[in-house]
C-alpha positions in Angstrom: 149.6 120.6 -42.3 152.3 117.9 -42.9 153.6 118.7 -39.4 150.3 117.3 -38.0 150.6 114.0 -39.8 153.3 112.7 -37.5 151.3 113.1 -34.2 148.2 111.6 -35.9 150.2 108.6 -37.1 151.7 108.2 -33.7 148.2 108.3 -32.2 147.1 105.3 -34.3 150.4 103.5 -33.9 150.3 103.9 -30.1 146.6 102.8 -30.0 147.4 99.4 -31.6 149.0 98.3 -28.4 147.1 100.7 -26.2 144.7 100.1 -23.4 142.5 103.2 -23.6 140.5 105.3 -26.1 138.7 108.4 -25.0 136.5 111.2 -26.4 135.9 114.6 -24.9 133.8 117.6 -25.7 134.4 120.9 -24.0 133.6 124.6 -23.8 136.1 127.3 -22.9 136.2 130.8 -21.4 139.3 132.8 -22.3 140.9 136.2 -21.7 143.5 137.7 -23.9 146.9 138.9 -22.7 148.2 140.5 -25.9 151.2 142.9 -25.3 150.9 145.6 -28.0 149.4 149.1 -28.0 145.6 149.0 -28.2 145.5 145.2 -28.0 146.7 145.2 -24.4 143.2 145.2 -22.9 142.3 141.9 -21.4 139.3 140.8 -23.4 137.0 137.8 -22.7 135.7 135.4 -25.3 134.1 131.9 -25.5 135.0 128.8 -27.4 134.4 125.1 -27.7 135.8 121.9 -29.3 136.6 118.3 -29.0 139.4 115.8 -28.4 140.1 112.1 -29.2 143.0 110.3 -27.5 144.6 106.8 -27.7 147.2 105.0 -25.6 148.0 103.6 -22.3 145.9 103.9 -19.2 147.7 106.9 -17.7 149.2 108.5 -20.9 147.5 109.2 -24.2 148.3 111.0 -27.4 145.6 112.5 -29.5 144.2 115.3 -31.6 142.1 118.4 -30.8 139.9 120.9 -32.6 138.9 124.2 -31.0 137.0 127.2 -32.4 135.7 130.5 -31.2 132.0 130.9 -30.2 132.6 134.7 -29.7 135.6 136.8 -30.8 137.9 139.0 -28.7 137.4 142.6 -29.9 139.4 145.8 -29.4 138.8 149.5 -29.9 141.6 151.0 -32.1 140.7 154.5 -31.1 143.1 155.7 -28.4 146.6 155.5 -30.0 148.3 158.6 -31.4 149.7 156.5 -34.2 146.2 155.7 -35.5 144.4 159.0 -34.7 143.8 159.7 -38.4 141.8 156.6 -38.9 139.0 157.5 -36.5 137.3 155.0 -34.4 137.7 151.4 -35.6 137.2 148.0 -33.9 139.4 145.0 -34.5 138.3 141.4 -33.7 140.0 138.1 -34.2 138.3 134.9 -35.5 140.3 131.8 -34.8 140.4 128.0 -34.8 143.0 125.6 -33.7 143.9 122.0 -34.9 146.6 120.2 -33.1 148.0 117.2 -31.3 148.6 116.7 -27.6 150.1 114.4 -24.9 147.8 113.8 -21.9 148.8 112.4 -18.5 146.4 111.6 -15.7 147.7 110.8 -12.3 145.3 108.4 -10.7 145.2 104.7 -9.8 142.3 104.1 -12.1 142.3 107.1 -14.5 139.1 106.0 -16.4 136.9 105.9 -13.3 138.6 107.8 -10.5 139.5 111.4 -9.6 142.9 112.5 -10.7 145.2 115.3 -11.8 145.4 115.9 -15.6 148.4 117.5 -17.3 148.3 118.2 -21.1 150.9 119.6 -23.5 149.9 120.5 -27.1 151.1 122.0 -30.3 149.1 122.7 -33.5 148.1 125.1 -36.3 146.2 128.2 -35.6 144.1 129.9 -38.4 143.2 133.5 -37.6 141.2 136.1 -39.4 141.3 139.8 -38.4 138.0 141.7 -38.7 138.1 145.5 -38.9 134.8 147.4 -38.5 134.6 151.1 -39.2 131.4 153.1 -39.8 129.4 150.0 -40.1 131.6 148.4 -42.8 133.6 145.2 -42.0 136.7 144.1 -43.7 138.5 140.8 -43.2 142.1 139.7 -43.7 143.4 136.3 -42.9 146.8 135.7 -41.3 149.0 132.9 -42.7 148.5 129.8 -40.5 150.8 129.9 -37.5 152.1 127.3 -34.9 150.7 127.6 -31.4 151.7 126.0 -28.2 149.7 125.3 -25.0 150.1 123.7 -21.6 147.2 122.8 -19.3 146.7 121.5 -15.8 143.4 120.5 -14.2 141.5 117.6 -12.8 139.1 114.8 -14.0 136.5 113.1 -11.9 133.6 110.7 -12.6 130.1 112.0 -12.8 129.1 109.2 -10.4 130.7 106.2 -8.8 132.2 103.6 -11.2 131.3 105.8 -14.2 133.7 106.1 -17.1 132.1 109.4 -18.0 134.3 112.1 -16.5 134.0 115.8 -15.7 137.1 117.6 -17.0 138.1 121.0 -15.6 141.3 122.8 -16.5 143.4 125.9 -16.9 145.4 126.4 -20.1 148.1 128.8 -21.2 148.0 129.4 -25.0 150.9 131.0 -26.9 151.3 132.1 -30.5 153.0 134.9 -32.4 151.1 137.1 -35.0 153.0 139.2 -37.5 152.1 142.7 -38.6 148.9 142.8 -40.7 147.6 145.6 -43.0 143.9 145.2 -43.8 143.3 148.4 -45.9 144.8 151.8 -46.4 142.0 153.5 -44.3 142.2 150.9 -41.5 144.8 150.8 -38.7 147.8 148.5 -39.1 147.7 145.6 -36.6 151.2 145.4 -35.1 153.0 142.1 -34.5 152.2 140.8 -31.1 152.3 137.8 -28.8 148.8 136.3 -29.0 148.8 134.9 -25.5 145.5 133.9 -23.8 144.5 132.4 -20.5 141.8 129.7 -20.9 139.5 127.9 -18.5 137.8 124.8 -19.8 134.9 122.6 -18.8 134.0 119.3 -20.5 132.8 115.8 -20.4 134.9 112.8 -21.5 134.2 109.1 -21.9 136.9 106.4 -21.8 137.0 102.9 -23.1 139.5 100.5 -21.5 140.8 97.3 -23.2 142.9 94.2 -22.6 144.3 93.2 -19.2 143.8 96.6 -17.8 140.0 96.3 -18.4 140.1 93.1 -16.2 141.8 95.1 -13.5 139.1 97.8 -13.7 136.4 95.1 -13.4 138.2 93.5 -10.4 138.3 96.9 -8.7 134.6 97.4 -9.2 133.9 94.0 -7.7 136.3 94.5 -4.8 134.4 94.6 -1.5 136.6 97.3 0.0 136.2 99.5 -3.1 132.4 99.1 -2.8 132.7 100.3 0.8 134.6 103.4 -0.2 138.2 102.0 0.1 140.6 104.1 -2.0 143.6 101.7 -1.8 
C-alpha cells in the first residue's frame, strides 16, 4: 500500500497548480486470456468503478477503484492432472486500486471530442473460489501488482457540455502464483492473469484559472457557435 502513497501525493501536488479536476464512473465488460491448463477458456465478466483525476488541461494523474460485478468461472474437470478431484469450478473475485496518468488529445479536452490514452499501475486483491458438490471454499492470494494500458475516446453528451461519454479498450496484466485451496480441490497453477476490457462511463470536468477563461471565450466565439472547429 505504501507504493500507492506516492502517486496519491503527486496527484494533490500536481493539482495545486493544475487547471482541471474530473470525476468518472464507469462499467466494464471483460474477457479473460489466461494461459494455463483449464484456465485458458476465454471467459466474460462484468465490473465497475470510479476515477478521480487532477492536473493540467490535457494531462492528469489520479486514482482508480474497480471491482467485479460478476466473476470469471472455469470448470476444472477436463485435465488429466486433476481427474481424481471430480468436477470442480474455480472462480476469481477481484478488486483493483491504483494510480494512472491520463492524456486527452483535443483542443478543448473538457468540452470537445478527443483521443484518450491512459496508463496505470496498482494493487490487485484476488480471492479464488472453489465449488464442488455444492460446497464453496475460498482462498485469497497475496496482493499483487497489476499493470494496464488503455486507449479510447471521450466526447461531450451535448454541445458545450463538460459531462463526457468515455469509451475505451484496456489491456490488463498481472501474474498469479500457484495456489492450493484444499487437499480435495485442484491446485490452481501459476498463470498470467491477462484480460481484455471494454469500458463505458461518464465523466465531468472542472476547469480553473486562465484556462477556464479560454473555455468561456471559445463558448462565446461566433465561429464556434456556428460549428467552427478551429
